[in-house]
C-alpha positions in Angstrom: 92.1 139.3 156.1 88.8 138.8 157.9 90.0 141.3 160.6 90.7 143.9 158.0 87.3 143.6 156.3 85.7 143.7 159.8 87.5 147.0 160.6 86.5 148.5 157.2 82.9 147.4 157.7 82.8 149.0 161.2 84.4 152.2 159.9 81.7 152.3 157.2 79.0 151.8 159.8 80.4 154.5 161.9 80.5 156.9 159.0 76.9 156.1 158.2 75.9 156.8 161.8 77.8 160.1 161.9 76.3 161.1 158.5 72.7 160.4 159.7 73.4 162.2 163.0 74.7 165.3 161.1 71.8 165.1 158.6 69.3 165.0 161.5 70.9 168.0 163.1 70.6 170.0 159.8 67.0 169.0 159.4 66.1 170.1 162.9 67.9 173.5 162.3 65.9 173.8 159.0 62.7 173.1 160.9 63.4 175.8 163.4 64.1 178.3 160.6 60.9 177.3 158.9 58.9 177.8 162.1 60.5 181.2 162.7 59.6 182.1 159.1 56.0 181.2 159.5 55.8 183.3 162.7 57.3 186.3 160.8 54.8 185.8 158.0 52.0 185.9 160.6 53.4 189.2 162.0 53.6 190.6 158.5 50.0 189.5 157.7 48.8 191.3 160.8 50.7 194.4 159.8 49.1 194.2 156.3 45.6 193.9 157.9 46.2 197.1 159.9 47.5 198.8 156.7 44.4 197.7 154.8 42.1 199.0 157.6 44.0 202.3 157.5 43.5 202.6 153.7 39.8 201.8 154.2 39.6 204.7 156.7 41.4 207.0 154.3 39.0 206.1 151.5 36.1 206.7 153.9 37.5 210.1 154.9 38.0 211.0 151.3 34.4 210.1 150.6 33.3 212.3 153.5 35.5 215.2 152.1 34.0 214.8 148.7 30.4 215.0 150.2 31.4 218.1 152.1 32.9 219.7 149.0 29.7 219.0 147.1 27.7 220.7 149.9 30.0 223.7 149.8 29.7 223.9 146.0 25.9 223.8 146.2 24.1 227.1 146.1 21.9 225.8 148.8 24.7 224.7 151.1 23.6 226.9 153.9 20.3 225.0 154.0 21.8 221.6 153.7 23.4 219.8 156.6 26.1 217.2 156.2 25.2 213.7 157.1 27.5 211.2 158.7 27.8 207.7 157.5 28.9 204.5 159.1 32.5 203.4 158.9 33.0 200.1 157.2 36.0 198.0 157.8 37.0 195.5 155.2 38.9 193.0 157.4 40.5 190.0 155.7 40.4 186.6 157.5 43.7 184.7 157.4 43.2 181.0 157.8 46.0 178.7 158.7 46.0 175.0 158.6 48.7 172.6 158.9 48.3 169.6 156.6 49.7 166.2 157.2 50.4 164.5 153.9 52.6 161.6 153.4 55.3 160.0 155.6 58.8 159.2 154.5 60.0 155.8 155.6 63.5 154.4 155.4 64.3 150.8 156.3 67.8 150.3 155.2 69.9 147.9 157.3 73.2 146.5 156.5 73.9 143.0 157.7 77.2 141.5 158.6 78.1 137.9 158.1 81.4 137.3 159.7 82.1 139.6 162.6 83.8 138.9 165.9 81.5 139.1 169.0 83.0 142.4 170.1 82.7 144.0 166.6 79.2 142.6 166.2 78.1 144.4 169.4 79.6 147.7 168.1 78.0 147.1 164.7 74.6 146.4 166.3 74.8 149.6 168.3 75.6 151.6 165.2 72.6 149.9 163.4 70.3 151.0 166.3 71.6 154.6 166.2 71.3 154.7 162.4 67.8 153.3 162.5 66.8 155.8 165.3 68.3 158.7 163.2 66.4 157.6 160.1 63.1 157.3 162.0 63.7 160.8 163.5 64.6 162.2 160.1 61.4 160.9 158.7 59.4 162.6 161.4 61.2 165.9 160.9 60.8 165.7 157.1 57.1 165.2 157.7 57.0 168.3 159.9 59.0 170.3 157.4 56.5 169.4 154.7 53.7 170.8 156.8 55.6 173.9 157.5 56.3 174.3 153.8 52.6 174.0 153.0 51.7 176.5 155.7 54.3 179.0 154.4 52.8 178.5 150.9 49.3 179.3 152.1 50.6 182.3 154.1 52.4 183.7 151.0 49.2 183.2 148.9 47.2 185.1 151.5 49.8 187.9 151.7 49.8 188.2 148.0 46.0 188.7 148.0 46.3 191.3 150.8 49.0 193.2 149.0 46.9 193.2 145.8 43.8 194.5 147.7 45.8 197.2 149.4 47.3 198.3 146.0 43.8 198.5 144.5 42.5 200.5 147.4 45.5 202.8 147.4 44.9 203.5 143.7 41.3 204.4 144.5 42.4 206.6 147.3 44.9 208.3 145.0 42.2 209.1 142.5 39.9 210.4 145.2 42.7 212.5 146.8 43.5 214.2 143.4 39.8 214.9 142.8 39.2 216.4 146.3 42.5 218.4 146.1 41.4 219.8 142.7 37.9 220.7 144.1 39.4 222.4 147.1 41.8 224.5 145.0 39.0 225.4 142.7 36.8 226.6 145.6 39.7 228.5 147.1 40.2 230.4 143.9 36.6 231.4 143.8 36.7 233.1 147.2 
């Protein structure tokens, strides 16, 4: 009966080792996906920054158009000269920081009481592999937490960028309608 319980114990140890090895593989794959996602969020943030600068330029050009339309409308427009103004870029800084928070620790060991010397050696090897897997899982989980926090910050920054761009686009839309109306009005006068 002692041999049967030794075999069951060893099978249980082997299943635990295989399970921790599989879990570690899944965690590493998840970490890779998280890192790729943060890189894509960085690329999107850069694209949004370019978009915001373009919208700022559009607003600047519309302001210039409005000034020109005012000069044209003026009865003294021949005497007036248009002035140029400086372009202003409203660039958003994107800050990234990786935060280290808390570590996850696992110290679970199963002890055997009555194993044969050969089975004890196999059980000890399984214990070492399980312990190594658990330690590595703890490290990967810690990294995943940092990646998750970074992604959260990136998404918050992106949301702010999108809100700013939306507001600037609304302003550009109003300006565009006004300038278009003024141009049509002036064209009908001539």
